[in-house]
C-alpha positions as CSV (number, residue, x, y, z in Angstrom):
1,M,68.3,146.7,121.1
2,P,71.2,149.0,119.6
3,I,70.2,150.6,115.8
4,L,71.6,148.3,113.4
5,Q,74.2,150.2,111.7
6,D,75.9,149.3,108.5
7,R,79.4,148.6,109.4
8,T,77.6,146.0,112.1
9,F,75.4,144.7,109.4
10,L,78.6,144.2,107.4
11,T,80.3,142.1,110.0
12,L,77.1,140.8,111.1
13,L,76.4,139.7,107.5
14,V,80.4,138.2,107.6
15,L,80.0,136.3,110.4
16,S,76.7,134.1,109.2
17,L,78.3,133.1,106.8
18,A,81.1,132.1,108.2
19,L,78.9,130.0,110.0
20,I,77.0,128.7,107.0
21,A,80.1,128.0,106.0
22,F,81.9,126.6,109.0
23,V,79.0,124.6,109.0
24,A,78.4,122.7,105.6
25,E,81.8,122.1,105.3
26,W,82.0,123.9,101.2
27,F,85.7,124.4,102.3
28,P,88.3,123.3,104.9
29,V,87.9,125.0,108.6
30,D,91.3,126.9,108.1
31,L,90.5,128.2,104.7
32,T,87.1,129.2,105.7
33,A,88.8,131.1,108.4
34,L,91.7,133.3,106.6
35,M,88.8,134.1,103.6
36,V,86.7,135.4,106.4
37,A,89.8,137.2,106.9
38,A,90.5,138.7,103.6
39,V,86.7,139.7,103.4
40,L,86.8,141.4,106.2
41,I,89.5,143.4,105.0
42,L,88.2,144.3,101.4
43,L,85.5,145.3,103.3
44,G,87.2,148.1,105.0
45,L,85.9,146.1,108.4
46,V,89.5,145.6,109.6
47,T,92.2,147.3,108.9
48,P,95.3,145.4,106.8
49,D,97.5,145.3,109.9
50,E,94.6,144.3,111.9
51,G,93.8,141.2,109.0
52,I,96.5,139.8,109.8
53,S,97.2,140.3,113.3
54,G,95.8,137.0,114.3
55,F,99.4,135.7,112.8
56,G,101.4,138.4,114.9
57,N,98.5,137.2,118.4
58,S,100.2,135.9,121.3
59,A,98.3,133.0,121.4
60,T,99.0,132.0,118.3
61,I,103.0,131.7,118.7
62,T,101.9,129.7,121.7
63,V,99.8,127.3,120.9
64,L,102.7,127.0,117.9
65,F,105.4,126.7,120.4
66,M,103.2,123.9,122.4
67,F,102.8,121.9,119.3
68,I,106.7,121.6,119.3
69,L,107.2,121.1,122.7
70,S,104.6,118.4,122.7
71,A,106.3,116.5,119.6
72,G,109.4,116.6,122.0
73,I,107.9,114.4,124.2
74,A,106.3,112.3,121.9
75,K,109.4,111.8,119.9
76,T,111.6,110.8,123.2
77,G,109.0,108.2,124.8
78,V,108.0,109.9,127.6
79,I,104.2,109.2,126.9
80,Q,105.5,105.2,126.9
81,I,107.2,105.6,130.3
82,V,103.5,105.7,131.8
83,R,102.2,102.4,130.1
84,D,103.1,99.7,131.9
85,W,101.3,101.9,134.7
86,L,98.2,100.6,133.0
87,V,99.3,97.6,132.5
88,R,99.7,97.0,136.2
89,W,97.1,98.9,137.9
90,G,93.9,98.8,135.1
91,G,92.7,95.1,136.4
92,K,89.7,93.4,134.8
93,N,87.1,95.6,136.3
94,P,85.6,97.8,133.0
95,S,85.3,100.7,136.1
96,Q,88.8,100.2,136.8
97,Q,89.9,100.5,133.9
98,I,88.3,103.7,132.8
99,L,89.4,105.1,136.6
100,V,93.1,104.3,135.3
101,M,93.8,105.1,132.5
102,G,91.9,108.7,133.2
103,L,94.1,109.3,136.3
104,I,97.6,108.7,133.7
105,V,96.1,110.2,131.0
106,G,94.3,113.2,132.5
107,P,97.4,115.0,134.0
108,I,99.5,114.4,131.4
109,T,96.8,116.6,129.3
110,A,97.3,119.2,131.8
111,F,100.5,120.2,130.0
112,I,101.2,118.2,127.0
113,N,98.2,119.0,124.0
114,N,95.3,115.8,123.6
115,T,95.7,115.3,120.5
116,A,98.9,114.3,121.4
117,V,98.0,112.2,123.7
118,V,95.1,110.6,122.1
119,A,98.0,109.2,119.1
120,V,100.2,107.5,121.4
121,F,97.6,106.4,123.7
122,L,95.3,104.7,120.5
123,P,97.6,101.6,120.6
124,I,98.5,101.6,123.7
125,I,94.9,101.1,124.3
126,E,93.7,98.5,121.4
127,D,97.3,96.6,122.5
128,W,96.2,96.9,125.8
129,C,92.1,95.1,125.0
130,K,93.6,92.7,123.2
131,K,95.5,90.8,126.0
132,Q,93.0,91.8,128.0
133,N,90.0,90.2,125.7
134,I,88.1,93.4,125.6
135,S,86.6,95.7,123.4
136,P,88.3,98.7,122.3
137,S,85.0,101.1,122.0
138,K,84.3,100.2,125.9
139,L,87.6,102.7,126.3
140,L,88.3,105.0,123.4
141,I,85.2,107.1,124.1
142,P,86.0,107.7,127.2
143,L,89.9,108.0,126.4
144,S,88.9,110.8,124.1
145,Y,86.8,111.9,127.1
146,V,89.3,112.4,130.0
147,T,91.8,114.1,127.5
148,V,89.1,117.1,127.0
149,L,88.5,116.9,130.5
150,G,93.0,117.0,131.5
151,G,92.5,119.4,129.3
152,M,91.2,122.2,131.5
153,I,93.3,122.2,134.6
154,T,96.0,124.9,133.0
155,V,95.6,127.0,130.5
156,I,98.8,125.2,128.3
157,G,96.2,121.9,128.2
158,T,94.3,123.2,124.9
159,S,95.1,125.7,122.5
160,T,91.3,127.0,123.5
161,N,93.1,127.7,126.8
162,I,95.7,129.9,125.3
163,L,93.5,131.4,122.9
164,A,90.9,132.2,125.3
165,S,93.6,133.7,127.3
166,G,94.8,135.7,124.8
167,V,91.1,137.0,123.7
168,S,90.6,137.9,127.8
169,K,94.2,140.0,127.6
170,D,93.1,142.1,124.2
171,L,89.5,142.6,126.2
172,G,91.6,144.5,129.0
173,Y,91.3,141.9,131.6
174,G,94.8,140.5,131.3
175,E,96.2,136.3,130.3
176,F,95.8,134.2,132.5
177,T,97.9,132.4,134.7
178,L,99.0,129.0,134.4
179,F,97.1,127.5,137.3
180,Q,94.8,130.4,136.4
181,F,91.7,127.7,136.8
182,T,93.0,124.8,137.9
183,T,90.6,124.0,140.8
184,L,87.4,124.5,138.8
185,G,89.4,122.2,136.0
186,V,90.5,119.9,139.1
187,A,86.9,119.9,140.5
188,T,85.0,118.8,136.6
189,F,88.0,116.4,136.0
190,V,87.2,114.5,138.8
191,V,83.2,114.5,138.1
192,G,83.4,114.1,134.6
193,L,86.1,110.9,135.1
194,V,83.8,109.6,137.9
195,Y,80.7,109.7,135.7
196,L,82.4,108.1,133.2
197,A,84.3,104.9,135.1
198,I,80.9,104.5,136.3
199,A,78.5,105.1,133.4
200,A,80.7,104.4,130.1
201,P,80.8,100.3,130.5
202,H,77.3,100.3,130.9
203,L,76.2,103.0,128.2
204,L,78.8,101.7,125.6
205,P,78.6,98.4,123.3
206,N,81.0,96.1,122.0
207,R,81.2,97.3,118.8
208,K,85.1,96.1,118.1
209,A,86.2,92.3,118.3
210,P,88.9,92.8,121.2
211,T,91.8,90.7,119.0
212,N,92.8,92.2,115.8
213,N,91.3,90.0,113.4
214,F,90.1,92.5,111.5
215,Q,86.9,90.6,111.0
216,D,85.0,94.0,111.2
217,F,86.5,94.8,108.3
218,D,84.4,91.8,106.2
219,L,87.0,91.7,103.2
220,K,85.7,88.4,102.8
221,E,84.0,89.1,99.3
222,Y,86.7,91.3,98.1
223,V,89.7,89.2,98.6
224,S,90.0,86.4,96.6
225,E,92.7,83.9,95.1
226,V,92.9,84.0,90.5
227,T,95.4,81.3,88.7
228,I,96.9,82.9,85.8
229,T,95.8,80.2,83.0
230,A,98.5,79.0,79.5
231,N,96.5,81.2,77.4
232,S,95.9,84.2,79.4
233,S,97.5,87.6,78.1
234,L,99.0,88.4,81.6
235,V,101.3,85.5,80.3
236,G,104.9,87.0,80.4
237,Q,104.5,90.6,81.6
238,T,104.8,92.3,84.8
239,L,101.8,94.0,87.0
240,R,103.3,97.4,85.5
241,S,103.4,96.8,81.8
242,T,99.7,95.3,81.6
243,Q,98.4,98.5,83.9
244,L,96.1,95.9,85.3
245,Q,95.8,97.7,88.5
246,R,95.1,100.3,87.6
247,K,92.9,100.0,84.3
248,F,90.6,97.9,87.2
249,D,90.1,98.6,90.9
250,L,92.4,95.9,92.0
251,D,95.4,95.2,94.2
252,V,97.4,92.3,93.5
253,L,98.6,91.5,98.0
254,E,100.9,88.7,96.4
255,L,101.7,86.5,94.7
256,I,101.9,82.5,94.7
257,R,104.3,80.5,92.2
258,D,104.4,76.8,93.5
259,R,105.1,76.7,96.7
260,D,107.2,80.2,97.0
261,R,105.1,83.5,98.2
262,F,106.2,86.5,96.6
263,G,104.8,90.0,98.8
264,Q,105.3,93.5,98.0
265,P,106.9,94.8,95.4
266,L,105.3,93.1,92.8
267,A,105.3,95.2,89.9
268,D,108.6,94.0,88.3
269,I,107.8,90.3,88.6
270,P,107.2,88.7,84.8
271,L,104.1,86.4,85.2
272,Q,103.6,82.8,84.8
273,A,101.3,80.3,83.9
274,E,99.5,78.4,87.1
275,D,101.1,81.5,89.5
276,I,98.3,82.2,91.8
277,L,97.4,86.0,92.7
278,L,96.1,86.8,96.3
279,V,93.7,90.2,95.2
280,R,91.4,92.4,96.5
281,G,88.6,93.5,94.0
282,S,84.6,93.4,93.9
283,R,83.5,90.3,92.2
284,T,82.4,92.5,89.2
285,E,85.6,93.4,88.7
286,L,87.4,90.3,88.9
287,L,84.9,88.6,86.5
288,N,85.7,91.6,84.1
289,I,89.2,90.7,84.2
290,R,88.6,86.8,83.9
291,D,86.7,87.8,80.3
292,E,89.4,90.6,79.2
293,R,92.5,89.2,80.3
294,G,92.1,84.6,80.8
295,I,91.8,84.3,84.5
296,E,90.7,81.7,86.4
297,I,88.7,82.9,89.9
298,A,89.1,80.4,92.5
299,P,86.2,79.5,95.2
300,D,86.8,82.3,98.5
301,V,89.3,82.7,100.4
302,K,88.5,80.0,103.4
303,F,89.2,82.5,106.0
304,G,87.5,79.9,108.6
305,Q,90.5,78.5,110.8
306,N,92.5,81.6,110.4
307,S,92.2,85.0,111.1
308,L,92.4,87.6,108.2
309,E,95.2,88.9,109.0
310,T,97.0,85.2,109.5
311,D,96.0,84.8,106.3
312,L,97.1,88.3,105.1
313,S,100.2,88.2,106.9
314,T,102.7,85.8,104.8
315,G,106.5,85.7,105.1
316,A,107.8,89.5,105.0
317,E,103.7,90.6,104.6
318,E,102.1,92.0,107.7
319,I,98.5,93.7,108.0
320,A,97.8,97.0,109.9
321,E,95.6,99.4,110.4
322,V,96.6,103.1,109.9
323,L,94.8,106.0,111.2
324,I,94.8,109.3,109.6
325,L,96.1,112.0,111.6
326,S,94.4,115.7,111.6
327,N,97.7,117.6,110.3
328,S,98.1,114.8,107.3
329,R,98.5,116.2,103.6
330,L,97.1,113.3,102.7
331,S,92.9,115.0,104.3
332,G,91.4,115.5,100.7
333,S,93.3,113.4,98.2
334,T,92.3,110.2,96.9
335,L,94.9,107.3,97.2
336,K,95.1,106.8,93.0
337,E,96.0,110.6,93.1
338,L,98.9,110.2,95.8
339,R,100.7,106.9,94.7
340,F,99.8,105.7,98.0
341,R,100.9,102.2,97.1
342,Q,104.3,103.6,95.3
343,R,104.4,106.2,98.2
344,Y,104.4,103.7,101.8
345,N,105.3,100.7,99.4
346,A,101.9,99.0,100.9
347,T,98.6,97.8,99.6
348,V,95.2,99.9,101.5
349,L,92.6,96.4,101.2
350,A,89.5,98.6,103.0
351,I,88.5,102.1,104.4
352,R,86.6,102.9,108.1
353,R,84.9,106.1,108.1
354,G,83.2,105.7,112.4
355,Q,80.7,102.5,110.8
356,E,80.5,103.0,107.6
357,L,83.1,100.7,105.4
358,V,84.4,101.0,101.9
359,R,85.9,98.4,100.1
360,D,85.6,99.0,96.4
361,R,86.6,102.1,94.3
362,L,89.3,102.5,96.8
363,G,91.2,104.7,94.7
364,R,88.6,107.1,94.3
365,V,87.3,108.3,97.2
366,P,89.2,110.9,98.9
367,L,90.5,110.3,102.3
368,R,89.3,112.3,105.6
369,F,91.0,113.2,108.9
370,G,89.5,110.3,110.7
371,D,89.6,107.7,108.3
372,L,90.8,103.7,109.4
373,L,93.0,102.2,106.9
374,L,93.4,98.1,106.5
375,I,96.5,98.3,104.9
376,Q,99.1,95.3,104.0
377,G,102.9,96.0,103.2
378,P,106.3,94.2,104.0
379,R,106.8,95.0,108.1
380,E,110.0,97.1,107.5
381,S,107.5,99.8,105.7
382,L,104.9,99.7,108.5
383,V,107.6,100.4,111.1
384,G,108.6,103.9,108.4
385,L,105.2,104.6,109.0
386,Q,105.6,104.7,112.6
387,T,108.1,107.7,111.6
388,T,105.4,109.6,109.7
389,R,103.5,113.0,110.6
390,E,100.8,111.7,108.1
391,L,99.8,108.1,109.6
392,L,99.6,106.7,113.1
393,V,99.8,102.7,113.1
394,M,97.4,101.6,115.1
395,E,100.0,99.2,117.2
396,P,102.4,100.5,119.9
397,Q,105.7,102.4,118.3
398,D,108.5,100.5,117.9
399,V,111.2,101.6,120.9
400,E,113.8,102.0,117.6
401,T,112.1,105.1,116.3
402,L,111.9,106.9,119.0
403,R,114.6,108.6,121.4
404,P,114.4,107.1,125.1
405,Q,118.1,107.5,126.1
406,K,116.6,111.9,125.8
407,A,112.7,111.2,127.9
408,W,114.4,113.0,131.5
409,I,115.7,116.0,128.9
410,A,112.7,116.8,127.5
411,I,110.7,115.7,130.9
412,A,113.3,118.3,132.4
413,I,112.1,121.2,129.7
414,I,109.1,120.9,129.7
415,L,109.5,121.2,133.9
416,G,111.5,124.0,133.8
417,V,108.5,125.7,130.8
418,I,106.4,124.6,133.9
419,V,107.8,126.2,136.6
420,V,108.9,129.7,135.0
421,A,105.2,130.0,133.8
422,A,103.9,129.1,137.4
423,F,106.0,131.8,139.3
424,D,105.6,134.1,136.3
425,W,109.0,134.7,136.2
426,A,108.3,135.0,132.5
427,P,105.3,135.0,130.3
428,I,103.9,131.6,128.5
429,L,104.6,133.0,125.0
430,V,108.6,132.9,125.9
431,S,109.1,129.9,128.5
432,A,107.8,128.1,125.6
433,L,109.8,129.8,123.1
434,V,113.0,128.8,124.8
435,G,111.8,125.3,125.7
436,V,111.5,124.5,122.1
437,L,114.9,125.9,121.0
438,L,116.3,123.7,124.2
439,M,114.6,120.8,122.5
440,V,116.2,121.0,118.8
441,I,119.6,122.2,120.7
442,T,119.6,118.7,123.1
443,G,118.5,116.3,120.5
444,C,115.2,115.6,121.5
445,L,113.5,117.1,117.9
446,K,115.3,117.4,114.7
447,P,115.0,121.2,113.4
448,G,113.0,119.7,110.4
449,E,110.6,118.1,113.0
450,I,109.5,121.5,114.5
451,Y,107.4,122.3,111.3
452,G,105.8,118.6,110.8
453,A,105.3,118.9,114.3
454,V,102.6,121.8,114.4
455,R,99.4,121.8,113.5
456,W,98.8,124.3,111.0
457,D,95.2,124.1,110.4
458,V,94.5,125.1,114.2
459,I,97.4,127.9,113.6
460,F,95.9,129.3,110.5
461,L,92.4,128.9,111.9
462,L,93.1,130.6,114.7
463,A,95.1,133.3,112.6
464,G,91.6,133.7,110.3
465,L,89.4,134.1,113.2
466,I,91.4,137.0,115.6
467,P,90.4,139.4,112.8
468,L,86.6,138.8,113.0
469,G,86.6,139.3,117.0
470,V,88.9,142.7,116.2
471,A,85.9,143.9,113.6
472,M,83.0,142.6,116.2
473,E,84.3,144.8,118.8
474,K,84.8,148.0,116.4
475,S,81.6,147.7,114.3
476,G,79.4,147.0,117.1
477,A,78.5,143.9,116.7
478,T,79.3,142.3,119.7
479,E,77.0,144.6,121.6
480,W,74.2,143.8,119.1
481,L,74.4,140.4,119.8
482,A,74.6,140.6,123.4
483,Q,71.5,142.9,123.6
484,P,69.6,139.6,123.8
485,I,71.1,137.4,126.3
486,I,71.3,141.1,128.5
487,N,67.2,141.7,128.1
488,A,67.2,137.9,129.0
489,G,68.9,138.7,132.3
490,G,66.1,140.7,133.5
491,H,63.9,137.9,133.7
492,L,66.1,135.5,134.8
493,P,68.2,135.1,138.3
494,N,72.1,135.6,137.3
495,F,73.4,132.2,137.9
496,W,70.8,130.7,135.2
497,L,71.8,133.4,132.7
498,L,75.6,131.6,133.1
499,V,74.0,128.3,133.0
500,S,72.2,130.0,129.7
501,F,75.5,131.4,128.5
502,Y,77.5,127.8,129.1
503,L,74.6,126.1,127.0
504,L,74.7,128.9,124.1
505,T,78.3,128.5,124.0
506,S,78.7,124.6,124.4
507,F,75.8,124.5,121.6
508,L,78.3,127.0,119.0
509,T,81.5,123.9,119.5
510,E,79.7,121.7,118.4
511,I,78.6,123.2,115.3
512,L,81.6,125.2,115.0
513,S,84.9,124.7,116.7
514,N,86.2,125.1,120.0
515,N,88.1,128.0,118.4
516,A,85.8,129.5,116.9
517,A,83.2,129.5,119.9
518,V,85.6,131.2,122.0
519,I,86.4,134.4,119.9
520,L,82.7,134.6,119.3
521,M,81.1,134.3,122.8
522,I,83.8,136.1,125.0
523,P,83.7,139.5,123.8
524,I,79.5,138.4,124.1
525,G,79.6,137.2,127.8
526,V,82.4,140.2,128.6
527,E,79.8,142.8,127.2
528,V,76.7,140.9,128.8
529,A,78.4,140.8,132.3
530,K,79.3,144.8,132.4
531,D,75.7,145.8,131.5
532,L,74.2,143.6,134.0
533,H,77.0,144.9,136.3
534,L,78.3,141.3,136.9
535,N,82.1,139.1,136.9
536,P,82.9,139.8,133.2
537,L,85.3,136.9,134.1
538,A,82.6,134.2,135.2
539,F,81.9,134.5,131.6
540,V,85.2,134.3,130.1
541,F,86.0,131.3,132.3
542,A,82.3,129.7,131.7
543,A,82.6,130.4,127.5
544,T,86.1,129.1,127.5
545,F,85.1,125.6,129.8
546,A,81.9,124.9,127.3
547,A,83.7,126.0,123.9
548,S,86.1,122.1,124.9
549,N,84.0,120.5,126.7
550,S,82.6,119.1,123.5
551,Y,81.3,114.9,123.7
552,L,77.9,114.8,121.8
553,T,79.4,114.0,118.2
554,P,82.6,112.6,116.9
555,I,83.1,115.9,114.9
556,G,82.8,117.8,117.6
557,Y,86.0,118.0,119.2
558,Q,89.4,116.0,117.7
559,T,90.2,113.5,120.0
560,N,86.8,112.3,119.4
561,T,86.9,112.3,115.6
562,M,90.8,110.4,116.2
563,V,88.6,107.1,118.3
564,Y,85.7,107.6,115.9
565,G,86.8,104.9,113.1
566,P,89.3,103.1,115.6
567,G,86.2,102.1,118.2
568,G,84.0,100.8,115.1
569,Y,81.6,103.4,117.0
570,K,78.4,104.9,115.5
571,F,77.5,108.3,115.4
572,L,75.2,108.1,118.6
573,D,77.4,106.3,120.4
574,F,78.8,109.6,121.6
575,T,75.4,111.4,122.3
576,R,74.6,108.8,124.5
577,V,77.5,108.8,126.6
578,G,78.5,112.0,126.2
579,L,74.6,113.7,126.7
580,P,74.6,113.5,130.6
581,L,78.0,114.5,130.9
582,N,77.5,117.5,129.0
583,L,74.0,118.5,131.1
584,L,76.1,117.9,134.4
585,L,79.3,120.1,133.4
586,T,76.2,122.3,132.3
587,I,74.6,122.9,136.2
588,L,78.4,122.3,137.6
589,T,81.2,124.5,135.7
590,P,79.1,127.6,136.3
591,L,78.0,126.6,139.9
592,L,81.5,126.2,140.8
593,I,82.6,129.2,138.7
594,V,80.3,131.4,141.5
595,K,82.0,129.5,144.2
596,F,85.4,130.3,143.7
597,Y,85.7,132.9,141.6
598,G,82.3,135.2,142.3
599,L,79.2,136.3,140.2
């Protein structure tokens, strides 16, 4: 093993601390990556120019452009065009449903960012499950997994592929062509889809009711009716002036006066004796209000004959599930800090985080990516939420919020980008840039929408981690880390060495991120290949595929996190379905790499 030099030691120390910070989640991953870049500069392990080189790296900029192109497709409703195919050919058989869904969704994610595809298909799949009377938990994990598999068909399918192409170029092996590993990607996609169609219906339980009655939120004990008595201190005052909702953990959902029902906004309506308030709050909180303000608590609101949706969706008020997206500025803030009710004219009734339910102290809970909010508000507020980049309403998007008249223009632009890149008439970076400009010029996207379309957390993550790769190469840390694998190569057949390398990369992507795993493992794989006189591209492709094929946990890949709450899954549901798939691909992918590209 090479002698551990001072620069090598410092680089490995920074790497170790970065890994610990990623796993412990002390900070958001993009902030951790930027801190890594700053520390490398301060320690002199990279120059200032090298430390910020990630922001100008062709891979980073290409990923940015692909996010915008994906938004252009989503905003024009191109993906919605195919939802009728799902209904027409899906049938009643679970295996057939997964096959049809995969054959529709997989090829789309070969060219469009998979998080954007899942965001569009989540409401479509839920609506389809409601009509077919099947549990969404039977289809949402397969939805996530087929988008991951489909993203490996082309270089532009995921940000990881684009980053791997950039790392390959920096190491002297050139950028990937658009269809560099399409043969391999199609083969793994087909095998993975067949496995999901056969195994997933048996391995996935019915975690969530097939209809949108929201019974799985179990709000019966948290929604009550209270009557304002004649001697109550609330009489003659408004909810705003009493600060009832601020002082107590309480939300007023509706006001009933005689036979009239009043929905949001309620803050400025003077309260009267005998008014009935439909409220969300714990019994303990209601007893405190009764003692202090003079109210009567009615027996539990009876949901027996009707669903919760029916009872809380009266008049202009509706109830819906809303998912916090990965690029949302809401992540990390509480409902109170966000003034959620005032900002969106809607009230949060409960928060689902996988199997965890939060129904009290809602205003104090920091929100996370993937949280599912049960909200109540006017219909127009829910329609308005469909246009925000912060939240995803879990129902098919209204046509009026899209630009369907521009759909074929968006398709033509994407096809143009693909053709130019496929025939190598221009680098992917250039064709994607022209595609972005055309999306705006033709009106598929508004100029202001391009900034909201970008996953800035991914951009800053890439920009912060790329200097780490530079430091590892300069300091000899890559060679030092590669040495144990090289030593193992003396005792293992070459094929099993490649399998072991794939398995190690797959493990790292589960605890770190797919992009971090690529930056760390591709240089190590190339070093191993050079020392053992093997094909470096075989190790590059193994790291690229292993880094993206993350199926073991709901937090290993963004699309897994997106379906975690909507499916009502338990953590181990992902492992139950994903572990056999991971093991299958761990053997199959290296085998196909050797067959197609040689070792």
